[in-house]
N, C-alpha and C positions, 0 to 999 in steps of 0.2 A: 723800596718795593720788589717784587720778584716777579721774573716772567721765564716762563717754560719755553722752550722749541722743540715741537717734534716733527720727523719727518724722516724720510731715510730711502736703502732701498738701490736708487740711482742717485747721481750728481744732478738732477734733475730737481729732486725735492733736499737737496742738502745744500748746494749753491748758494739756492736764493734766500737762505735760512742766514745765510754768511753774511750776504749783500747788508743784511740789517743791522748787522752787528754795529756799525758806528753809530748810528742812530739811535738804537736802542740802550747806549751807554750815556746819551742823554740824559735820558727818563728813568731807567731801573736798575736800581744799587745790585742789582744780581742777576745775572742772564743765567740759568741751568739749561741742560740739552737733554732728552730722552732719546735715545736710537735704539736698534738693536743691535748685537754684541757680533754681530757676524757682519755687517753690513759695510760701507764706505766713511759712515759719519765719522767714527773715532780717529780713523785717518785725517782726514779734511778739516777736523777740526781741531786738530791737537799744536797747530800753529798760534790760536788763536785764546789760547789759557781760561779756556770753557770748561765749567764744572760737569761732565757726563754719565749718566746714567743708561740701564740698559734695561730692556724688558724684553720676554719672552714674545716673538712675533710670528704672525699666522698670515703667509701667503698664498691667493689663491693661485693653484696652477692651471694652466689652459690648455697644457700637451697631455696630462694626465688629469682628468675631471674626479676618478674616483677618491683620489688624493684628497678632495676638498671635504670629502665627506667627516673627515675629523673636525675642521674648522669651527663646529660651534664649539666641543669640547676643549679644544684647543686655545679660541680666542676668550673663553669663560676664565680659564684658568689665568690667563694672561694679564685679565681685564680685574681681579682679584692683587695680584702682582704690581698692578698698574698705581689701583688706588691706595696698596701700602704704604709705594715711592712718593704720589704726591701728599700722601697726609704727612709724611716725613719734612718733603721740600715746603707744602703749605706756601702754594705760587698764590701772586694775585689774577696773575690771565695767563692762559696757554695759546701759544700761535703754532698750529698745526698747518704747515705743509702737501700735503698727501701723501699718498704711499702708505704700503699696508703695517709701516713703523707706527703710525698716529693713532691707528685704529684702534687697540686696547687706551693708549693712553686717553685720547677723547672719551670714549667709553667713562673711563674712571671718574674721568673730571665731571660728566654729566652725573652722576650718580653721587660724586660728592660735592653738588652746585657748584662747581669753580668756572668764571665765566674763561671760554675759549670762542677762536675767531680760524676758520679756516681759508685757504687758500688752492684755488684750484688756475692752474696754469694754462691747461688747452681748453682750446673752441669745445669738447662738453667733460662734465663731470668725470672722472675716474672712479673706482668700485667705495674706496674709502672714503670719502668726499657725498657720495651717494649715499651711503648710509647714514651721514654728519648732519646733513644738509637740514632736518629739522631740529636737530640738537645744538648748533650754533649759534649763540651770538650773535655772530655775525658773518655773512659768506660774502668773499673778495672774491675778485676775477680778473684774471689776466685780459683775456680777450670781454670785448663787450656783449653778452648775452641776451641781451637786449630785456630785459626782466627787473623791474623796479627793487626785488627781493632781493637782491645780489647787488656788491659795492664792485661795481668796476674801477681799478686801480691800477689795472697794468703789472707788469714784473716787478721783482725787486731788482736791482742790477750792483753789479761791485764797483765803484768808486774807482778801483784799479784799472779797468777799462779802460777810460779816458785818457791817460796821463801820458799816452806811447806817441811817440812822432816815427813818422815813416821812415824808414830805413831807403838806401838806394839800390839799384838794382837793376840789373843792363839786361833784364828781359819779367815780363809778366808774371807776378806770382799767382800761383793758383794753389789756396790752401784746403786739404782736404780733412775731414774730421768725423770720425765714427761716435763721437759720443764720451761719454766717462771710461765706458771700456772697452773700446773699438766695437766695430759692428765689419764681420767676414763679410759682406754683400760687397761695400765698397772698397775694403781693403785689397779683395781679387779682383773686383773692375778697376782698381787704379793699378795694380802691377800685370793687369792683362796690359792696362793701357798705356803704361811709361812711357815706352818709347816715342810713340805718337803724341803723348805730352811736353817732354820733353823736345821734341822740333822747336818749337815753339815758347814753353813757357817752363820758369824753376818750379817746381813741383815740390810742396813740403804738406808732410801724410802722417797726421795723428792719426796710430794706426793702435794704440792700444798697451799696455800690458802686457810684454812676454809674446806680441806678433810681431815683430820686424825680423825681414830676411834680409838675408846678404844682397847688396845690391852694389854695384862699381859706379853706378849712374851718375855724376856730378853736377846733374841739373835735379836729383831726387834725392831729398831728405827726409827722414822718417823719426820721427818723435812719437816714444811710446805714452808719455804722458807730461803734461806741462800744470804747471801752478800758474805760469805767465800765459795764458791764454790771447789776452791781452795784446799783445806785442804783435802774437803773431796772426791777430785778427789785422792789427792797424797795417803792416807790410802786405798785407795780401791782396789784390785785386780783383780778387774774384774769391768764393768759398762754398765749395760743396759739402753738403754735412744732412745727417739725417734731419727731420723737422722738430726734434725735441721743440719743447715750449721754451725754455731755458735759452738754451743756444739760439734760436729762431730770435727771441728778445734782444739776443745780448748785438747779433749780428744786423738785426731793423735799425735797433739804438742806432749804432756806429755808421748807419748807411751804407753796409757792403753789398756789391752784386753777389748776389747770394743765386745758387743751383739748389733747391731740396731734392733727396731720393729717402722720402719720408721710408719708415716701417711699414710692410705692410700688414692686412687683419688678418691673416694668421698667426705672424706671430705679437700680435698687440691687439687691443681693441679698434684700431683703425685710427686712433688719437691725432696720430702723427699727419693721415693722409688730408684731414678735416683742416690742422694746422697751415699745412702747406696751401690750399686750395684755398685757404681765405688771404695769407698773404699774395697769391697767385690773381686772384680776383681785383687787389687793389695794386697791381702791376709793381710791386714792389718784388717778386723773387718770378724764379723759373721754377716749375718743378718737372723731373723726369722720375716716372715710374719702375720700379725693379723690371719688370717683361719687356721695359722697353730699352734698357739702360746695356749699350755695349758700347767699344772704344766709340765708335763712329756717332751716336747718337749724345755721349756724353760731350765730344771736343766740339761737335755741334753748337749744342745748349751752354758750353762756357763763352763759345764764341760771341753766342746771340747778350747772354748778360753780358760779357766785358761791353760789347756795341752799344746796347741799351740805356737810355739814360731815366736812370730811377727817379721818382718822387725824392725827396729829402726828408729823411722823418729823423735825424739826428741830436734833437732836440733830448736835452739830459733829462732820463726819465726821473718822474717827481713820485711813482710810487712807494721809496722807503719813508720818504715823510708820511707820507698821508697813512699807508699802513701804521707804523708805528705809533705819530698820532691817536689815532681809533682806538690801537691795545692802550696805551695810556688811560686814555677816557672812559674803557671798560674799566681798569685794573683801578681808578681810581672810584668809584661806584661800588 
C-alpha cells in the first residue's frame, strides 16, 4: 500500500510527518512526500530516503493583502497539477499536516476520491485546515478541542528525542530556540541580555541559519541549526522558545521547565498566544509576551521557571501509533 504525506513551509508542518516514518514503514510499502520546491521539506527529508515530489503552492500573505487576489487562479492551477501527480502515484491514503503546501494536494485528493486525513497542531485551526475540514475523511488534533467531530490524538514526536542522557555542567543551562528559521525578537533579546544571563547561567542559543554574531563570552554558545535538538533539550535546565505547537509538545513530553515568548498576532493569526496560554493554565509553562519582554523580565521569568515544580507530563507520546493505525484502516477500505 502507498501513502502520501504532505505539509510544509515551516519545520512545524514537516517534522511531525518525519516523526511518523518509523511507524508508517510497518504498515505501508511505499511512502511518498509532496511538498513545495522552495520550502524546507526537501532538505529535511533527504536523510530519510523518501521519494519527493513538488507542487506549486499558494501562500496567504498577511502583510500584503492585495497579493491574495491572485490566490483563486493560482490555486486552481496548482490543484490541476496535483491531480495529475496523484493519478501517477495512485496512493491509498493521504496524510496532511497543514500549511499552504497541503491545500492543493488535498483539494486534488477530494476531486479524485482519494481518502485523506488532516492533523491540526495548534489550539485553533489554521487557514488550510479550515478549508479542508468538511472534505477530510478524518480530522485529528493535537489539543483537545472538545468536539466529538475531531479525533484528539496529540502530537507526533520523533523517537530520537527520548534517547539522550544529560551531560554534567557546572551551572544551569538555559536553551533559547527561535524555531526552524530563528526568531529575530528572541535573538535580539538574548543578545541584549547576554551579560546578565551569563552571570549565573550557561546559555545555548539556536539562532537560525545565517543569524550568528561574533561573541567571545565563554558561557554563551550559538548554534545556527541542529539535527540533534533532543541532545540540547535534555541538557537544558530551562528552555525559552516560541510557542509553535511542535516545539511546545516536545518540551512538554520531555518535562522541561519552559518559558514561552509567543509570536504576536501582528505577525501571525495568534495561534501561538493561544497555545502558550493553554500550557500556562495547566501550570506547565510560563508566558512572557513581547511587549513585556526585556532583560529584567526575562531573567525573572527564567528564575521562576527554574524554581517551580511543574506537573510531570513526560509519558512517551502515543500519537504516532494512533495516527498511523487510523491511516492504515482508512487505506484498507
